[in-house]
Residue, then its C-alpha position, 0 to 999 in steps of 0.5 A: m682862067c679859061g674864057i667861055v662864050g655861047h650863043v643860040g639864035p635863029l638860023n641865018t640863011t643870008g650867008s653870014d653865020r650869026s653864032l660864029t660872029v658872036l663866038l669870035d667877038g666874045l672870045s676876042r673880048l675874053e682874051y684878057r683872061g689869058y689863054d694858049s688855045a682856042g676853039v668853037a663848036l657849032a650846031g645846025p641842021a647839017g650837024l655838029d662842027v668842031v674847029k680848034a687850034a693851039g695858040k692865039l685866036a688868029g690861028l683859030r680864024e685861019r682854021l675856020e677860013e680853011s674849012s668853013p662850018a655849016p650854018a648854025t643855030a647855036g655855038i660854044g667857044h672857048t679860050r683855054w689856059a692849060t691845066h691838064g695837058g699842054p697847050t696843043t690843038a688836041n687838048a684845046h676845047p671844045h672836046r667832042a664825044g659822040r653826039v656832044a661837044v663840051v667846053h669847060n672852065g675849072i678842074i675835075e679832081n676825080f677825072r682819073a677814075l672817070r677816065e678809067e670808066v670811059e676807057a672801060a666802056g671802049r671809048e678812045l681818048v685823044s687828049d690829056t684833059d679832064t674835060e674830054v673825059v667829062a664829054h665822054v661821060l656825058d655822051l655815054d649817059y645821054g646815049q643810055r637815056l635816049a635809048l630808054a626814052g625811045e623814038g621821038a624823045d625830047a633830046t633837050a630834056v634828055l641832055v638836061a637830065s644827063m647834065r644833072a646826073v653827070t655833074a652830080r658825080l663830078e668833084g671839083t669846079f666847072a662851068l660846062l657848056a654842051l651842044s648836041s647834034d640831036a638838039p642843034g637849037t639848044i645849049v645845056a650848061a651847068r656850073r659849080s664854083s666857076p663863073l658863068v653868066i647868061g646874056l638875054g637878047e631879043g630872039e637870041n640868048f648868050l652865055g659867058s664866063d664874063v659879061a664881056a663875052f656878050v656885052a656888045f650884043t646885050r646888056r641884060a644879064a642873069e646869074v647862074g647859081d652853084d649846081q644849077v643846070l640850064a637849057l638856053s634856046a633862042q627864045e627862052v632860058r630854063v634853069w633848074d636847081r640840083d634837085g630838078a626844081a625850076v628856078e627864076p634867075v636873078t637879072w640885072e643890067v650891065s652898067w658898061d658897054a662894049s666900048a669899055a673893053v677896047k683900047g680907046g686910043y691907047e697903045t695897050f689895055m695896060d696904058k688905058e687902064i693906068h689912065e682910067q685910075p682916077t675914074a676907077v677911084a672916083d666911081t668906087l667912092l660914089g654913092r657911099v653916103d646916105e641921106h643922114g650923112e653916114l657911110q654905107l656899103d653895097e650889100m651889108r648883111i651883117e648885123p651892126a652888133v656883130l661888127r661891133s663885137v669883132d675882135k680881129i680882122i683877117v684879110v684873105a687875098c692873093g697877089t696884087a689884092a693881097y697888097a691892097g690888104h696890107v694897105a688896109k691893115y695900116a688904115i683899119e688898125h689906125w682908125c678902128r684899133v682892131p688887129v688886122e692879119v693879112e693872109l695869102a688865101h692859098e695858105f690860109r686854110y692849110r695852117d689851122p688859122v685861129v678864127s671865131e665868131k668874133t673874127l671878120t674875114v675880108a676877102i679881096s678879089q678883082s674877079g670874085e672867082t679866085m679859087d684860092t680866095i673862094q676856098a679861104v672864104r668857105h673855110a672862114r665861114e665854116q669856123g663861124s666867121k662872117v665874111l665881107a667881100i671886096v670884088n669888082t664883079y657883080g654876081s661872082t661866087i665870092a660876092r654870092e657866098a659872102d655875108a656882105v659885099l663892097y663892090t669896087h667900080a673899076g669897070p672891066e680890067v682887060a690887061v692881065a696884070s692888075t692896075k686900076a683894080f688895085l687902086a679901086q681895092i685900096t679905096a674900098c678898103y679905106l671905105l671899109g675902115l671908115y665904115l667900121a670906125q663910124l659903126r664902132g664909135n672910133k671916129w666922130a661923124d665929122e672925122v669920117t666926113d673929113y677923111l671922105e673929103r680927102l679921099a674925094a680929092m685923090p682922083a685929081a691927085i692921081q691925074r696930076v701924077l699921070d699928067e706931070q710924071a708919066p712922061q719922065v717915068r716912061d723915058l726912064g723905063a726905056r733907058l733901063a730896059q737892059e737891066s736884069s735886076f731891081l729892088f724896091l724899098g718902102r716903110h709903113v704903107g710904102f712897104p706894100v707899094a714896094l711889093e706891088g712895084a716889084l710884082k708889076l715888073k716881074e709880071l710885065a718885064y720878066v726881070h728879077a725884082e724884089g720888094f722889101a721893108a726898107g728897115e729889113l735891108k740891113h738884115g741881109p738884102i743889102a748884100l744884093v746892092e752893087e754898082g749901078l743896081p736900080v733901087f726904087v725907094i718910096v719915101p714917106t711924107p716929111r710930116r712924119p719926121v721919124l719915119h721920113g728920116k729912117v728912109i733917108s738913111n736907107i737911101q744913103e746906105i744903098r747910095a754909098r754902095g753904088a746903087r742907082t736910086i730912083v726916089i718917089a717923094e712928096e712935092g717939096d721934100s728937098a731932103v731926098e735931093p742929095f741922095a737921088d739919081h732920079i726923083i718922081r714927085v707926087p702931091a702932098t697927101p695924108t700918109l695912109m692915102m699915099p699908096l694911091l699915088t706912089v704906086v702909079p709911077l711904078q705901074v707906068f715904069a713896069a709897062a714902059l720897060a716891058q714895052a721897050k723890051g718888045l713884050d706883050v704887056d696885056q697878056p704876059r706869059n704864063l699868067a691868067k686874069s682870073v685864077t679859077v683853080e686852086 
């Protein structure tokens, strides 16, 4: 959840501070992760400066203007989402202890025992955080080692040794960056189950919890593996494994540039990302067919014989990603005739799930760093299951730990509430279903080709919905801004769309919203229906007459009780007209692919209603983009 950025470069003697410029630029690009305080630590010939503030980056900038730090050769910055202790300046990162300053993403589970140890050593703690405890443990160890090493010791080597020793004692998750006044030209860092990426520049190098932190300065990136420690200077990056052996990090080129993380003329990142959905779906479909005309995935490290023997699929995910998994259930069961279970990742390992070598676990996560999902992946693998990951972030923890990876190509998603990543995840789920159907012999090659052609037509259909329906949907959102409660109903693949529509309204507008399977309405929830209550209904195609007829009956039931019905229906569906107060049309589409279209108006509506209420749709309260704690 927290954002981390680091920079090491030559001392700038022209009056401008390169490290501070990089830190502030990187932190601003990481604001999408959600945060409630920010700070920087800068090291140079004059020593170590730490400046931090509660609230948004504007508060940090004001503090920096009040007391300008000395010129620096290295810096670390942080945006914090509160876990241990409230969102105060004292709890903000970086935390300084003696000669070191530390920023941290994650949670240290044994911090209480470490805190007792630190206090017993005579250190006074000024925050409620687990991170300050780590800073003191690191400084104590560093001081002891430095004393033993004697005069003239290599401060960087000593700090690396201390980082390795201290992180070996930590229980939990972390990406840790440390600066020392003794080695002002170096950042020492380590990670375990929390995102950290290296940026490789010319005469300068970078660190970030996301490549967005440094993509304005370099597109060359390198991975940091679990329990690795690194020393970053302006000229080199040295990485060691947990045993102290040197390793060569895997590098890659970031495929998008800094302009992808700005609003591009839209009022909000949310608006921009909603309108990027045709491209996100199209890009996720690119390059999926090999020279033999067969469907292929990105990193398939599971033997075909194993996939053919799979007798159950379990999808593990949270929030919006879980609703993509529900759509996957309908498609994969229909195409492959394999039972699919959809599990909330945070419940999965605690209920003793039935998992075996014949189970395929599919983990869906935009960031690839969702801690609940990481733990579910690890539990599944412990039970013998193969794991296939659907993620949007190359080199992420879930991608590295999975047996196979299917990358979505949505590009960076800055708004905290997911939109384009959701459509990309659904698209990837369709690709997975068709891949398994092809491999297992459930579909002939020409059938798979036909489905892929239909999928290829979806970006244009999504664009039509945006062009033709978004204006009236935005107007409807503005007109209903004073409503305090909404219902969303759907059947079949319309059910997870209803759940996602309700979630978007909760996330962005802070109003009560519930999604239901439409058939469940008469089993209790219909008691909520009263005069004027806005109810969204996702109507299936008339080409499924039984399903369609049932939903029409549901609309009649709520309309008879005074509800205000907002119907999302296929073009040409006249049967809904007598029972709808508002109709939002989508192009005729194969049933299983309808979620790619029907969810779009719900995204637009939630954003419009929230904006009409004067709310920040990009950074809703209490939320974070990447939930890296369990």
